[in-house]
LOPA-623443 format. One record per residue (C-alpha): chain; x, y, z. Coordinates in pm, whole numbers. Layout:
REM residues N
@chaine: A u: X v: Y w: Z
...
END
This chain:
REM residues 537
@chaine: A u: 0 v: 0 w: 0
@chaine: A u: 129 v: 344 w: -90
@chaine: A u: 250 v: 555 w: 199
@chaine: A u: 213 v: 883 w: 10
@chaine: A u: -84 v: 1050 w: -155
@chaine: A u: -173 v: 943 w: -509
@chaine: A u: -211 v: 1295 w: -642
@chaine: A u: -350 v: 1211 w: -986
@chaine: A u: -608 v: 967 w: -851
@chaine: A u: -705 v: 1216 w: -582
@chaine: A u: -751 v: 1495 w: -837
@chaine: A u: -980 v: 1279 w: -1054
@chaine: A u: -1171 v: 1168 w: -745
@chaine: A u: -1222 v: 1527 w: -630
@chaine: A u: -1338 v: 1629 w: -979
@chaine: A u: -1617 v: 1373 w: -984
@chaine: A u: -1703 v: 1445 w: -622
@chaine: A u: -1746 v: 1815 w: -705
@chaine: A u: -1961 v: 1727 w: -1010
@chaine: A u: -2204 v: 1514 w: -807
@chaine: A u: -2209 v: 1771 w: -528
@chaine: A u: -2323 v: 2039 w: -771
@chaine: A u: -2578 v: 1798 w: -915
@chaine: A u: -2701 v: 1721 w: -563
@chaine: A u: -2779 v: 2085 w: -490
@chaine: A u: -2922 v: 2154 w: -837
@chaine: A u: -3155 v: 1857 w: -794
@chaine: A u: -3375 v: 2074 w: -571
@chaine: A u: -3482 v: 2257 w: -890
@chaine: A u: -3526 v: 1938 w: -1093
@chaine: A u: -3899 v: 1865 w: -1134
@chaine: A u: -3954 v: 2123 w: -861
@chaine: A u: -4303 v: 2144 w: -713
@chaine: A u: -4480 v: 2464 w: -615
@chaine: A u: -4499 v: 2333 w: -260
@chaine: A u: -4208 v: 2111 w: -160
@chaine: A u: -4297 v: 2109 w: 210
@chaine: A u: -4446 v: 1762 w: 224
@chaine: A u: -4300 v: 1412 w: 241
@chaine: A u: -4438 v: 1315 w: -100
@chaine: A u: -4207 v: 1578 w: -250
@chaine: A u: -3900 v: 1574 w: -26
@chaine: A u: -3905 v: 1206 w: 69
@chaine: A u: -4049 v: 1046 w: -247
@chaine: A u: -3951 v: 1287 w: -525
@chaine: A u: -4313 v: 1375 w: -596
@chaine: A u: -4394 v: 1010 w: -676
@chaine: A u: -4323 v: 1103 w: -1037
@chaine: A u: -4021 v: 901 w: -1153
@chaine: A u: -4051 v: 700 w: -1474
@chaine: A u: -3895 v: 368 w: -1574
@chaine: A u: -3535 v: 474 w: -1632
@chaine: A u: -3508 v: 714 w: -1342
@chaine: A u: -3652 v: 446 w: -1113
@chaine: A u: -3411 v: 190 w: -1259
@chaine: A u: -3109 v: 406 w: -1189
@chaine: A u: -3244 v: 503 w: -847
@chaine: A u: -3309 v: 141 w: -745
@chaine: A u: -2974 v: 36 w: -888
@chaine: A u: -2801 v: 313 w: -697
@chaine: A u: -2998 v: 210 w: -390
@chaine: A u: -2934 v: -165 w: -400
@chaine: A u: -2587 v: -187 w: -555
@chaine: A u: -2383 v: 24 w: -318
@chaine: A u: -2025 v: 89 w: -215
@chaine: A u: -2078 v: -210 w: 15
@chaine: A u: -2151 v: -418 w: -295
@chaine: A u: -1848 v: -281 w: -479
@chaine: A u: -1612 v: -338 w: -186
@chaine: A u: -1755 v: -613 w: 33
@chaine: A u: -1874 v: -874 w: -221
@chaine: A u: -1534 v: -921 w: -390
@chaine: A u: -1372 v: -877 w: -46
@chaine: A u: -1572 v: -1177 w: 78
@chaine: A u: -1447 v: -1382 w: -216
@chaine: A u: -1091 v: -1258 w: -156
@chaine: A u: -1115 v: -1377 w: 206
@chaine: A u: -1338 v: -1685 w: 187
@chaine: A u: -1349 v: -1810 w: -172
@chaine: A u: -1648 v: -1881 w: -394
@chaine: A u: -1890 v: -1893 w: -99
@chaine: A u: -1894 v: -1514 w: -133
@chaine: A u: -2081 v: -1557 w: -462
@chaine: A u: -2406 v: -1608 w: -267
@chaine: A u: -2481 v: -1242 w: -347
@chaine: A u: -2522 v: -1327 w: -717
@chaine: A u: -2802 v: -1587 w: -691
@chaine: A u: -2986 v: -1387 w: -427
@chaine: A u: -3003 v: -1082 w: -652
@chaine: A u: -3145 v: -1312 w: -922
@chaine: A u: -3399 v: -1473 w: -688
@chaine: A u: -3524 v: -1141 w: -555
@chaine: A u: -3674 v: -1004 w: -878
@chaine: A u: -3939 v: -1275 w: -939
@chaine: A u: -4028 v: -1239 w: -570
@chaine: A u: -4078 v: -864 w: -583
@chaine: A u: -4269 v: -889 w: -912
@chaine: A u: -4544 v: -1060 w: -711
@chaine: A u: -4581 v: -804 w: -433
@chaine: A u: -4420 v: -465 w: -510
@chaine: A u: -4688 v: -359 w: -761
@chaine: A u: -4952 v: -435 w: -495
@chaine: A u: -4762 v: -226 w: -239
@chaine: A u: -4728 v: 61 w: -487
@chaine: A u: -5101 v: 57 w: -564
@chaine: A u: -5226 v: 57 w: -207
@chaine: A u: -4964 v: 314 w: -103
@chaine: A u: -5067 v: 557 w: -377
@chaine: A u: -5434 v: 502 w: -303
@chaine: A u: -5391 v: 592 w: 65
@chaine: A u: -5085 v: 821 w: 56
@chaine: A u: -4859 v: 577 w: 243
@chaine: A u: -4497 v: 690 w: 259
@chaine: A u: -4347 v: 398 w: 455
@chaine: A u: -4404 v: 25 w: 504
@chaine: A u: -4519 v: 103 w: 858
@chaine: A u: -4791 v: 328 w: 715
@chaine: A u: -4922 v: 29 w: 522
@chaine: A u: -4897 v: -210 w: 819
@chaine: A u: -5088 v: 35 w: 1040
@chaine: A u: -5358 v: 83 w: 779
@chaine: A u: -5389 v: -285 w: 694
@chaine: A u: -5397 v: -428 w: 1047
@chaine: A u: -5518 v: -125 w: 1243
@chaine: A u: -5226 v: -161 w: 1484
@chaine: A u: -4996 v: 122 w: 1584
@chaine: A u: -4796 v: -125 w: 1796
@chaine: A u: -4717 v: -347 w: 1497
@chaine: A u: -4647 v: -39 w: 1288
@chaine: A u: -4406 v: 87 w: 1556
@chaine: A u: -4225 v: -249 w: 1562
@chaine: A u: -4176 v: -237 w: 1184
@chaine: A u: -4056 v: 125 w: 1201
@chaine: A u: -3804 v: 62 w: 1480
@chaine: A u: -3674 v: -247 w: 1299
@chaine: A u: -3630 v: -49 w: 978
@chaine: A u: -3438 v: 230 w: 1150
@chaine: A u: -3214 v: -13 w: 1342
@chaine: A u: -3137 v: -215 w: 1029
@chaine: A u: -3064 v: 95 w: 821
@chaine: A u: -2817 v: 263 w: 1058
@chaine: A u: -2529 v: 12 w: 1014
@chaine: A u: -2602 v: 3 w: 640
@chaine: A u: -2538 v: 378 w: 619
@chaine: A u: -2224 v: 334 w: 830
@chaine: A u: -2101 v: 73 w: 584
@chaine: A u: -2128 v: 324 w: 300
@chaine: A u: -1906 v: 563 w: 495
@chaine: A u: -1663 v: 275 w: 554
@chaine: A u: -1649 v: 232 w: 175
@chaine: A u: -1557 v: 597 w: 128
@chaine: A u: -1297 v: 571 w: 402
@chaine: A u: -1143 v: 261 w: 241
@chaine: A u: -1090 v: 455 w: -82
@chaine: A u: -942 v: 752 w: 104
@chaine: A u: -707 v: 522 w: 298
@chaine: A u: -574 v: 359 w: -18
@chaine: A u: -522 v: 700 w: -184
@chaine: A u: -314 v: 798 w: 120
@chaine: A u: -545 v: 1084 w: 221
@chaine: A u: -551 v: 1179 w: 588
@chaine: A u: -206 v: 1062 w: 692
@chaine: A u: -99 v: 750 w: 879
@chaine: A u: -231 v: 584 w: 1190
@chaine: A u: -36 v: 820 w: 1416
@chaine: A u: -185 v: 1131 w: 1257
@chaine: A u: -410 v: 1352 w: 1469
@chaine: A u: -763 v: 1202 w: 1450
@chaine: A u: -919 v: 1523 w: 1317
@chaine: A u: -670 v: 1555 w: 1031
@chaine: A u: -695 v: 1185 w: 953
@chaine: A u: -1075 v: 1186 w: 939
@chaine: A u: -1116 v: 1534 w: 787
@chaine: A u: -1175 v: 1407 w: 429
@chaine: A u: -1449 v: 1176 w: 553
@chaine: A u: -1600 v: 1461 w: 757
@chaine: A u: -1605 v: 1681 w: 447
@chaine: A u: -1773 v: 1407 w: 241
@chaine: A u: -2026 v: 1358 w: 519
@chaine: A u: -2098 v: 1730 w: 541
@chaine: A u: -2161 v: 1759 w: 169
@chaine: A u: -2384 v: 1451 w: 169
@chaine: A u: -2585 v: 1585 w: 462
@chaine: A u: -2625 v: 1929 w: 302
@chaine: A u: -2758 v: 1828 w: -37
@chaine: A u: -2981 v: 1554 w: 108
@chaine: A u: -3135 v: 1813 w: 342
@chaine: A u: -3180 v: 2056 w: 55
@chaine: A u: -3296 v: 1833 w: -229
@chaine: A u: -3439 v: 1519 w: -67
@chaine: A u: -3479 v: 1211 w: -286
@chaine: A u: -3426 v: 1409 w: -606
@chaine: A u: -3054 v: 1440 w: -524
@chaine: A u: -2967 v: 1067 w: -520
@chaine: A u: -3202 v: 1009 w: -814
@chaine: A u: -3005 v: 1254 w: -1027
@chaine: A u: -2662 v: 1148 w: -902
@chaine: A u: -2745 v: 781 w: -961
@chaine: A u: -2699 v: 838 w: -1337
@chaine: A u: -2334 v: 932 w: -1283
@chaine: A u: -2276 v: 661 w: -1023
@chaine: A u: -2408 v: 376 w: -1238
@chaine: A u: -2231 v: 496 w: -1551
@chaine: A u: -1897 v: 506 w: -1365
@chaine: A u: -1949 v: 161 w: -1213
@chaine: A u: -2033 v: 1 w: -1548
@chaine: A u: -1728 v: 163 w: -1708
@chaine: A u: -1494 v: 54 w: -1427
@chaine: A u: -1619 v: -305 w: -1426
@chaine: A u: -1606 v: -335 w: -1806
@chaine: A u: -1246 v: -214 w: -1806
@chaine: A u: -1145 v: -417 w: -1501
@chaine: A u: -1284 v: -747 w: -1630
@chaine: A u: -1081 v: -712 w: -1950
@chaine: A u: -772 v: -513 w: -1852
@chaine: A u: -676 v: -680 w: -1523
@chaine: A u: -693 v: -1044 w: -1648
@chaine: A u: -472 v: -948 w: -1943
@chaine: A u: -213 v: -808 w: -1702
@chaine: A u: -237 v: -1117 w: -1480
@chaine: A u: -204 v: -1375 w: -1759
@chaine: A u: -568 v: -1470 w: -1804
@chaine: A u: -842 v: -1630 w: -1599
@chaine: A u: -668 v: -1969 w: -1585
@chaine: A u: -384 v: -1813 w: -1387
@chaine: A u: -626 v: -1612 w: -1172
@chaine: A u: -831 v: -1916 w: -1066
@chaine: A u: -515 v: -2123 w: -1018
@chaine: A u: -366 v: -1862 w: -784
@chaine: A u: -691 v: -1841 w: -587
@chaine: A u: -712 v: -2219 w: -557
@chaine: A u: -352 v: -2239 w: -435
@chaine: A u: -418 v: -1975 w: -170
@chaine: A u: -716 v: -2152 w: -16
@chaine: A u: -550 v: -2493 w: -35
@chaine: A u: -237 v: -2369 w: 141
@chaine: A u: -444 v: -2188 w: 402
@chaine: A u: -616 v: -2514 w: 493
@chaine: A u: -952 v: -2375 w: 383
@chaine: A u: -1005 v: -2656 w: 134
@chaine: A u: -1096 v: -2600 w: -229
@chaine: A u: -1181 v: -2267 w: -385
@chaine: A u: -1552 v: -2363 w: -381
@chaine: A u: -1735 v: -2463 w: -62
@chaine: A u: -1782 v: -2834 w: 5
@chaine: A u: -2103 v: -3023 w: 75
@chaine: A u: -2099 v: -2905 w: 436
@chaine: A u: -2133 v: -2545 w: 317
@chaine: A u: -2431 v: -2595 w: 86
@chaine: A u: -2703 v: -2527 w: 344
@chaine: A u: -2527 v: -2211 w: 456
@chaine: A u: -2488 v: -2094 w: 96
@chaine: A u: -2849 v: -2172 w: 1
@chaine: A u: -3019 v: -2030 w: 311
@chaine: A u: -2800 v: -1719 w: 302
@chaine: A u: -2895 v: -1656 w: -61
@chaine: A u: -3267 v: -1719 w: -4
@chaine: A u: -3283 v: -1528 w: 325
@chaine: A u: -3099 v: -1232 w: 174
@chaine: A u: -3336 v: -1230 w: -124
@chaine: A u: -3638 v: -1220 w: 108
@chaine: A u: -3481 v: -938 w: 313
@chaine: A u: -3359 v: -706 w: 36
@chaine: A u: -3687 v: -531 w: -35
@chaine: A u: -3787 v: -520 w: 330
@chaine: A u: -3528 v: -244 w: 380
@chaine: A u: -3689 v: 103 w: 404
@chaine: A u: -3463 v: 250 w: 134
@chaine: A u: -3572 v: -14 w: -119
@chaine: A u: -3937 v: 70 w: -57
@chaine: A u: -3871 v: 446 w: -66
@chaine: A u: -3718 v: 415 w: -414
@chaine: A u: -4009 v: 195 w: -522
@chaine: A u: -4282 v: 431 w: -402
@chaine: A u: -4118 v: 723 w: -583
@chaine: A u: -4218 v: 579 w: -920
@chaine: A u: -4515 v: 725 w: -1104
@chaine: A u: -4712 v: 409 w: -1188
@chaine: A u: -4762 v: 45 w: -1110
@chaine: A u: -4633 v: -47 w: -1456
@chaine: A u: -4299 v: 126 w: -1385
@chaine: A u: -4244 v: -119 w: -1099
@chaine: A u: -4330 v: -420 w: -1314
@chaine: A u: -4095 v: -309 w: -1590
@chaine: A u: -3815 v: -250 w: -1341
@chaine: A u: -3836 v: -603 w: -1202
@chaine: A u: -3761 v: -728 w: -1553
@chaine: A u: -3462 v: -502 w: -1626
@chaine: A u: -3298 v: -479 w: -1282
@chaine: A u: -3134 v: -826 w: -1331
@chaine: A u: -2888 v: -644 w: -1559
@chaine: A u: -2724 v: -534 w: -1235
@chaine: A u: -2689 v: -899 w: -1133
@chaine: A u: -2479 v: -959 w: -1445
@chaine: A u: -2260 v: -670 w: -1336
@chaine: A u: -2239 v: -813 w: -985
@chaine: A u: -2119 v: -1150 w: -1112
@chaine: A u: -1833 v: -981 w: -1296
@chaine: A u: -1762 v: -756 w: -999
@chaine: A u: -1731 v: -1056 w: -767
@chaine: A u: -1448 v: -1195 w: -980
@chaine: A u: -1233 v: -902 w: -867
@chaine: A u: -1183 v: -1089 w: -539
@chaine: A u: -996 v: -1368 w: -720
@chaine: A u: -803 v: -1110 w: -923
@chaine: A u: -683 v: -945 w: -600
@chaine: A u: -544 v: -1282 w: -487
@chaine: A u: -368 v: -1340 w: -820
@chaine: A u: -227 v: -986 w: -810
@chaine: A u: -69 v: -1055 w: -471
@chaine: A u: -271 v: -791 w: -286
@chaine: A u: -190 v: -806 w: 86
@chaine: A u: -413 v: -611 w: 326
@chaine: A u: -496 v: -648 w: 695
@chaine: A u: -861 v: -561 w: 630
@chaine: A u: -1017 v: -747 w: 335
@chaine: A u: -1242 v: -443 w: 273
@chaine: A u: -932 v: -267 w: 136
@chaine: A u: -852 v: -545 w: -113
@chaine: A u: -1039 v: -408 w: -414
@chaine: A u: -936 v: -42 w: -372
@chaine: A u: -577 v: -167 w: -337
@chaine: A u: -616 v: -384 w: -649
@chaine: A u: -725 v: -79 w: -848
@chaine: A u: -435 v: 122 w: -705
@chaine: A u: -186 v: -148 w: -807
@chaine: A u: -323 v: -239 w: -1151
@chaine: A u: -470 v: 73 w: -1310
@chaine: A u: -298 v: 389 w: -1434
@chaine: A u: -336 v: 665 w: -1177
@chaine: A u: -597 v: 857 w: -1376
@chaine: A u: -822 v: 552 w: -1411
@chaine: A u: -765 v: 461 w: -1047
@chaine: A u: -923 v: 798 w: -968
@chaine: A u: -1226 v: 709 w: -1182
@chaine: A u: -1257 v: 370 w: -1006
@chaine: A u: -1232 v: 533 w: -664
@chaine: A u: -1490 v: 793 w: -767
@chaine: A u: -1726 v: 510 w: -865
@chaine: A u: -1690 v: 358 w: -518
@chaine: A u: -1722 v: 693 w: -342
@chaine: A u: -2030 v: 802 w: -535
@chaine: A u: -2160 v: 448 w: -497
@chaine: A u: -2162 v: 523 w: -124
@chaine: A u: -2319 v: 870 w: -142
@chaine: A u: -2628 v: 768 w: -339
@chaine: A u: -2753 v: 486 w: -112
@chaine: A u: -2648 v: 669 w: 205
@chaine: A u: -2872 v: 959 w: 103
@chaine: A u: -3170 v: 733 w: 24
@chaine: A u: -3121 v: 533 w: 345
@chaine: A u: -3114 v: 841 w: 564
@chaine: A u: -3430 v: 974 w: 396
@chaine: A u: -3608 v: 639 w: 441
@chaine: A u: -3512 v: 614 w: 810
@chaine: A u: -3618 v: 974 w: 868
@chaine: A u: -3957 v: 912 w: 703
@chaine: A u: -4014 v: 612 w: 930
@chaine: A u: -3940 v: 817 w: 1240
@chaine: A u: -4151 v: 1111 w: 1131
@chaine: A u: -4458 v: 921 w: 1012
@chaine: A u: -4465 v: 624 w: 1249
@chaine: A u: -4310 v: 751 w: 1571
@chaine: A u: -4332 v: 1131 w: 1577
@chaine: A u: -4675 v: 1170 w: 1418
@chaine: A u: -4836 v: 849 w: 1546
@chaine: A u: -4725 v: 887 w: 1907
@chaine: A u: -4593 v: 1240 w: 1971
@chaine: A u: -4768 v: 1490 w: 1740
@chaine: A u: -5080 v: 1334 w: 1584
@chaine: A u: -5187 v: 1671 w: 1445
@chaine: A u: -4854 v: 1755 w: 1282
@chaine: A u: -4896 v: 1938 w: 952
@chaine: A u: -4736 v: 1825 w: 626
@chaine: A u: -4485 v: 2109 w: 657
@chaine: A u: -4394 v: 2007 w: 1013
@chaine: A u: -4351 v: 1646 w: 902
@chaine: A u: -4109 v: 1754 w: 633
@chaine: A u: -3904 v: 1969 w: 870
@chaine: A u: -3878 v: 1687 w: 1124
@chaine: A u: -3782 v: 1435 w: 855
@chaine: A u: -3508 v: 1665 w: 726
@chaine: A u: -3362 v: 1704 w: 1077
@chaine: A u: -3381 v: 1333 w: 1151
@chaine: A u: -3207 v: 1253 w: 823
@chaine: A u: -2914 v: 1460 w: 954
@chaine: A u: -2918 v: 1284 w: 1292
@chaine: A u: -2922 v: 941 w: 1127
@chaine: A u: -2610 v: 1028 w: 927
@chaine: A u: -2440 v: 1170 w: 1237
@chaine: A u: -2509 v: 844 w: 1418
@chaine: A u: -2358 v: 645 w: 1131
@chaine: A u: -2054 v: 875 w: 1126
@chaine: A u: -1997 v: 832 w: 1501
@chaine: A u: -2020 v: 456 w: 1452
@chaine: A u: -1758 v: 464 w: 1176
@chaine: A u: -1519 v: 694 w: 1362
@chaine: A u: -1558 v: 530 w: 1701
@chaine: A u: -1558 v: 158 w: 1626
@chaine: A u: -1339 v: -102 w: 1460
@chaine: A u: -1414 v: -84 w: 1086
@chaine: A u: -1416 v: -464 w: 1055
@chaine: A u: -1719 v: -472 w: 1288
@chaine: A u: -1930 v: -258 w: 1055
@chaine: A u: -2013 v: -542 w: 817
@chaine: A u: -2109 v: -768 w: 1110
@chaine: A u: -2365 v: -514 w: 1227
@chaine: A u: -2496 v: -474 w: 874
@chaine: A u: -2545 v: -851 w: 854
@chaine: A u: -2726 v: -836 w: 1188
@chaine: A u: -2948 v: -567 w: 1035
@chaine: A u: -3035 v: -814 w: 759
@chaine: A u: -3152 v: -1066 w: 1020
@chaine: A u: -3365 v: -798 w: 1185
@chaine: A u: -3528 v: -657 w: 873
@chaine: A u: -3623 v: -1005 w: 753
@chaine: A u: -3855 v: -1034 w: 1054
@chaine: A u: -4088 v: -771 w: 902
@chaine: A u: -4160 v: -998 w: 602
@chaine: A u: -4476 v: -1166 w: 740
@chaine: A u: -4643 v: -836 w: 829
@chaine: A u: -4555 v: -659 w: 505
@chaine: A u: -4572 v: -926 w: 235
@chaine: A u: -4829 v: -1137 w: 418
@chaine: A u: -5045 v: -829 w: 464
@chaine: A u: -5036 v: -753 w: 92
@chaine: A u: -5212 v: -1081 w: 13
@chaine: A u: -5421 v: -1173 w: 316
@chaine: A u: -5584 v: -1028 w: 625
@chaine: A u: -5592 v: -1371 w: 797
@chaine: A u: -5289 v: -1310 w: 1020
@chaine: A u: -5386 v: -1155 w: 1352
@chaine: A u: -5206 v: -833 w: 1444
@chaine: A u: -5107 v: -966 w: 1789
@chaine: A u: -4974 v: -1287 w: 1637
@chaine: A u: -4765 v: -1091 w: 1388
@chaine: A u: -4622 v: -882 w: 1671
@chaine: A u: -4541 v: -1195 w: 1877
@chaine: A u: -4381 v: -1364 w: 1576
@chaine: A u: -4173 v: -1053 w: 1508
@chaine: A u: -4055 v: -1047 w: 1872
@chaine: A u: -3956 v: -1416 w: 1867
@chaine: A u: -3764 v: -1374 w: 1541
@chaine: A u: -3586 v: -1062 w: 1666
@chaine: A u: -3486 v: -1215 w: 2000
@chaine: A u: -3372 v: -1545 w: 1851
@chaine: A u: -3183 v: -1381 w: 1563
@chaine: A u: -3007 v: -1128 w: 1787
@chaine: A u: -2916 v: -1386 w: 2054
@chaine: A u: -2791 v: -1643 w: 1803
@chaine: A u: -2590 v: -1387 w: 1606
@chaine: A u: -2431 v: -1252 w: 1926
@chaine: A u: -2342 v: -1607 w: 2031
@chaine: A u: -2178 v: -1688 w: 1696
@chaine: A u: -1820 v: -1583 w: 1608
@chaine: A u: -1748 v: -1419 w: 1273
@chaine: A u: -1392 v: -1445 w: 1145
@chaine: A u: -1167 v: -1267 w: 1392
@chaine: A u: -1467 v: -1130 w: 1582
@chaine: A u: -1620 v: -1312 w: 1878
@chaine: A u: -1976 v: -1207 w: 1802
@chaine: A u: -2233 v: -1135 w: 1532
@chaine: A u: -2172 v: -1414 w: 1286
@chaine: A u: -2452 v: -1489 w: 1041
@chaine: A u: -2446 v: -1871 w: 1011
@chaine: A u: -2505 v: -2128 w: 1286
@chaine: A u: -2663 v: -2470 w: 1349
@chaine: A u: -3023 v: -2500 w: 1227
@chaine: A u: -3224 v: -2656 w: 1514
@chaine: A u: -3355 v: -3003 w: 1432
@chaine: A u: -3162 v: -3038 w: 1106
@chaine: A u: -2800 v: -3046 w: 1217
@chaine: A u: -2681 v: -2832 w: 927
@chaine: A u: -2516 v: -2491 w: 929
@chaine: A u: -2747 v: -2226 w: 787
@chaine: A u: -2828 v: -1856 w: 782
@chaine: A u: -2945 v: -1737 w: 1123
@chaine: A u: -3194 v: -1495 w: 967
@chaine: A u: -3359 v: -1779 w: 776
@chaine: A u: -3404 v: -1986 w: 1094
@chaine: A u: -3540 v: -1677 w: 1271
@chaine: A u: -3799 v: -1608 w: 1000
@chaine: A u: -3915 v: -1970 w: 1007
@chaine: A u: -3969 v: -1942 w: 1384
@chaine: A u: -4140 v: -1607 w: 1327
@chaine: A u: -4388 v: -1757 w: 1078
@chaine: A u: -4458 v: -2063 w: 1295
@chaine: A u: -4538 v: -1848 w: 1598
@chaine: A u: -4751 v: -1615 w: 1385
@chaine: A u: -4955 v: -1899 w: 1233
@chaine: A u: -5010 v: -2086 w: 1561
@chaine: A u: -5107 v: -1773 w: 1756
@chaine: A u: -5336 v: -1657 w: 1475
@chaine: A u: -5528 v: -1985 w: 1496
@chaine: A u: -5554 v: -1948 w: 1874
@chaine: A u: -5654 v: -1581 w: 1866
@chaine: A u: -5911 v: -1637 w: 1591
@chaine: A u: -6060 v: -1922 w: 1797
@chaine: A u: -6077 v: -1693 w: 2101
@chaine: A u: -6231 v: -1418 w: 1885
@chaine: A u: -5965 v: -1170 w: 1995
@chaine: A u: -6044 v: -815 w: 1874
@chaine: A u: -5912 v: -742 w: 1529
@chaine: A u: -5789 v: -406 w: 1405
@chaine: A u: -5973 v: -204 w: 1142
@chaine: A u: -5853 v: -259 w: 784
@chaine: A u: -5874 v: 72 w: 598
@chaine: A u: -5789 v: -88 w: 263
@chaine: A u: -6011 v: -269 w: 10
@chaine: A u: -5934 v: -547 w: -239
@chaine: A u: -5946 v: -301 w: -531
@chaine: A u: -5674 v: -85 w: -372
@chaine: A u: -5408 v: -349 w: -442
@chaine: A u: -5449 v: -351 w: -819
@chaine: A u: -5528 v: 17 w: -879
@chaine: A u: -5305 v: 223 w: -1108
@chaine: A u: -5222 v: 593 w: -1126
@chaine: A u: -5487 v: 673 w: -1383
@chaine: A u: -5771 v: 507 w: -1194
@chaine: A u: -6028 v: 733 w: -1021
@chaine: A u: -5931 v: 826 w: -668
@chaine: A u: -5586 v: 668 w: -686
@chaine: A u: -5340 v: 940 w: -771
@chaine: A u: -5220 v: 1125 w: -465
@chaine: A u: -5292 v: 1498 w: -489
@chaine: A u: -4972 v: 1658 w: -613
@chaine: A u: -4889 v: 2017 w: -700
@chaine: A u: -4947 v: 2082 w: -1073
@chaine: A u: -4577 v: 2121 w: -1154
@chaine: A u: -4509 v: 1769 w: -1028
@chaine: A u: -4825 v: 1593 w: -1136
@chaine: A u: -4779 v: 1707 w: -1493
@chaine: A u: -4405 v: 1660 w: -1532
@chaine: A u: -4279 v: 1384 w: -1760
@chaine: A u: -4086 v: 1090 w: -1619
@chaine: A u: -3847 v: 826 w: -1738
@chaine: A u: -3631 v: 1048 w: -1958
END
């Protein structure tokens, strides 16, 4: 790793950072509404995005700096088992094709901004809605922190901030500047900022991966040599073959399936979805988003390339930035680092907005200020979006960076426990609200306890795979937790229905779940400048 600053790479990085910063602030004028002081405008971009804007926004939301850094880092450290991210991003799109259009329809019909809004309206339960909101906020916080870790990894490899003995303020100043800019344009422009910046982010990532998948193998002697070097490493390390053996198949399969079920439970995924202008936009996006999975498969191969290139790092999260530093010309290294950095800014902005909307709608308004106006909601959401990012920044600056991914994986276990209430509620009202709450609590307690009790690499806690009770195989803790969650929910629902326990009021109707934007009474009232603006261009 270079001890000095890579001046050329840093200059290119700063150039792109300045470009997206300007775009972030200008986004406030993009599709501007006459009245922006409501969550539909600030938090959902006016619900007016067309197919391509939604595609870039969802891509920028789901394929993050974490994806760019951590997926190949997992393969660099553990071999082909890290490829679980590829099948799960393939599995997820048929799944969401079945339920996201229904969520979009009912949300537009009733003006829902968050998943908790829907859960409250469907089951008539503020308690269940609060549980979903708290889970979403808790799961999102470490995810935002991981984006900041991605930026910091790039800065470390470029040599920015000095060495380990440098004063902490000087060392972390570049990250503080990046954080300040992110916070400022998110506060100013809301969801429009990441939507606009996502075009630049995705273009850079596709360019970097296309070049890397051709250029680096040529320099390393081809893929035969790359796979041979990776196989030798894992054999010598006593880790067995490059691919996991039969004993790892349950872990691989349950991790892929559990992750697929969890991905669109995250608040930021739903926020990007609800920003689209029609039900058909969502359906089209589920068919074209798999293009990102193709990119992810190629991206994952960078982990093997880092092994073949002889990259040596103490933290595997630095492996891919270091590979780019070693293999690319300085100017293109700057482009690659900019792709990672911007790949962190876009999702971090969406995540902070989503978490802030959950707090404002489902904690502040439901329990603290029931009569809060739309303008007050927007002000509170803007402030909370800042606090969420501050919390993530404190986490990054105050804790061991290698722990960040463990907490993000724990967040995945947590957010999966909202699946029965959200997806189940989109198709049936049979589940009892108290049973759903009890099932959620069982899944959360079991998942948290089991993860804490399971080591992860060099860490003593917060692993994500452990023994599956009754089967004797190693599997994803979140998957076991969701199975327990569903079992408790089903059994208690039968009991509570038999006891005729009071049910909440369902404010939705069957027609709400298939309605589209043009149907009578469906389109949320929007200011004329937003309602009439074109989308998808």
